N, C-alpha and C positions, 0 to 999 in steps of 0.2 A: 702618675698612677693615682687613681681615685681610691680613697680609703674606703674600707668595707663598713658601710653605715650600719648594717645590721649587727655586726661584731661590736662596733662602737656603742650603739645603744644598749646592747645586752650588758656590756661592761659598765656603762653609766648607771643602768638600773640596778645592777648588783651593788655597785659601790655606794650609791645614794641610799639604796635600801638599808645597808648595814650602818650608814651614818645616822639616819633619821629614825630607826627603829632597832631595838635590841632583840627583836623577835629572832629566835634561832640562837640565842646566847647559850653558852655552856650550861650543862645541867649538873653542877656539882652536888654531892650529897649534902653539903652543908650550906647550901644556898640560903635556907631560911633558918633564922635562930629564934627559938621560942624564948621570949623575954620573961616568961613565968607570970605575966599579968594579963593574959588574954590577948596579947599581941605578938606578932612575928615581925622580925626585921629581915629584909631582903639584902644579903650581903653583897649583891652585885650593884645595887643602887643606893643602898642606905635607907630606903623607904620603910616606914613601920605600917604594917597592915593589920587590921582588926582580924583576930584569928577566927571568930565565930561570926559568920556573915548573917545579916538580917534576912529572914525568910519572907518578909513583907514586900510588896511592890508599891512604888510611889510614882506619881507623875514627877516631872523633872524638877519643878519648883519646891515640891515637898521633899524630894531626895536631897537637894541642896540644903534645905532647912534642917533636915534630919542630920546631916553631916555638921552644919554649923552649930547646931544645938547640942550636939552630943559631948557629954563628959564621960570619958572612959579611960580606965588605967591611969587616972591622975592627970590626963591631958584634956584640953579643950580646943585644940587647933585641928580637929578632923576635917577632911574635905573629900570630895569625889575625886577619883584618879582621872587624870587627863588620859586621852585614848592611847597615847604612845606609852604611858606608864602601865596601863592595864595590859596592853599587848605585848609589852616587854617581858611579861611573866612566861611567855610561852617558850619552852626549851626547843632546841632543834630536833626535828624528827618526832615530836610528841604526837601520839594519835589519841590517847586518852588523857586529855588535859585535866578534866574535872577529877578523875580518879587520881592523877599524879598530885594535884593540889590537896586532895583528902589525905593522900599518903604522907604529905609534907607536914600535916597536922591542922590544916584548915578544916573548919566545920561548916555545915549547912551550904556547901557549894552547890549551886544548881546548874544543870545543863541548860542554861537560859541566857537571856540578854541582860546586861548590866548598864545602867546609866554611866556616862563619864562626865566630867566637869567641862568638857569641850563643847561649846555651843556656837550657833551662828544664826543669823537672820536670812531667810530665803523668801524673796517676794513678799516681804511683810509679815511672814509667819516665823515664829520662834521654833528652831530645831536644835537638837543636841545629837551627839554621837553615842551609839550604844555598841557594846562589844559582845558578841555571842561567846560564852565560855565553852560552848560545846566544841567549836571548831575554829575560834579566833577571828572570825570574820567581823567587820565593822560596817556599820550602816548609820545613815542619819534617820531621825524620827522626830515627828511633832512632839513638843515637850508636854502635851497633855496626855500622851500615852503612858502606861504604867509598866515599869521594869524593876528589877532587883537593884539593890545598892550594896557597894562594898567600899568601905572608907579607909583611908590612909592618912598619914601625916608625914611631913618632911618634904623636901624637894621644892618644886614650883619652877 
């Protein structure tokens, strides 16, 4: 008897999707802890996020430099989030993600695209991934474009 390929592919997609991304993770009310120094710690990942996001936009090189040069809350090891880290913030069934982040205590969150630290070379041009915080989509963009920045520390 021939296995049902469609069912198998659906199972594989759902299984691998949950392994490689925490998108859809539970939305506990204590997911983020205010550290009292302008940072929040995500209790699901242990990552420390800057509480008040920059409202400036940067090209990718300047965004990386901004994170690398940042001294904030007594730390100097800030960086751009990788795309899986940024998308892991999305709780299951969330329709107003930006509003939810603001309700958690994050400030200056924009319904816009944010650079990630995930980059690649495509046909000789430098690209990096951006995540749209309005609806959680990801896409690649040439690194000379300007987007928002949200820094974190920990992990890797």
